[in-house]
N, C-alpha and C positions, 0 to 999 in steps of 0.2 A: 537278205533278200529271201523271200519265201515263195515257193510254188506249191500249190495244193490243188487237188482235183482227181481226175481219173482218166483212164484211156479205155477205149473199146476196141478189141482186137477182132479183125475178120476171121471167120472160121478157117479159111485157107491158110492163115498165117499163125494160128494159135500154137501149133506144135513148135515151130521154129522160134517164135517169140519166147515161149516158156523155156526152151532149151538155152537161150542166151541170157535169160534174166539174172541168174546168179552171178555170172561174170560182169554184167552191167552194174549190178549193185556193188560188187567188190571193187571194180575200177572207180566208180563214183566215190565211194567212201574213202578211197585212197587219194583222191584229189586234194591238193592243198586248199585249205579254207572251206571245205565242205563240213558243215556242222552236223546235219542230220539228213539221211536219205532212206526213206521207207517206201516199200512197194508191197502192198497187201492184196492178195487175191480176194475178190468179192465172194461171199459165201453162197449167194444165190445165182450168180452169173459167172460162169467160167471164162467168159470173154472180157471180163472187166477187172482192171487193176486199179486200186486206189494208190495215189502217189502223194507223198509229202516230202519236200526238199527244203533245207535251209542252208544258205551260204553266207559267209561273213559279209560280203558286199556284192555290188553289181558286177565288179570285175571277175570275181570268183564264179558268179553265176554265168557270165558270158563265156568264161573259159570252159565251163562244163558244157554249155550248149554247143560250142565249137568242137569240143572233143567228141561229143556224141554224134554230131553230124557226119564226122569222118570215120565213125566206128562201125563194126558189124551190127551193133544194136541199132544204129541209125538207119542202116540199110534194111533190116528185117522189120522195122516199125514204120516204114514210109506210108503204109495204108491204114494205120490205126487212127481212130477218131480221138482227138485230144480235147479234153474239157478241163482247162486249167484257170486258176485265178493266181495272179502274181502280185505280190505286195512288196513294197520297198521298206 
């Protein structure tokens, strides 16, 4: 399962989101059946993060989504705009 796209972070949340990003990446890469997880800062827009995720299957992707919802990352990113394409 692949998710790719980007998020736009409101100015008011930018500092907190950036401070939580490294831990979010570390925890996600530590999930069983996470194959690839990349988050890259946009070079022109500091409020934009490009996201690419690959998981072994839909169950692994759902596990990730559920973990994130109950994490600090989930709380600090509630107001970001998400622009994703998900393929199976």
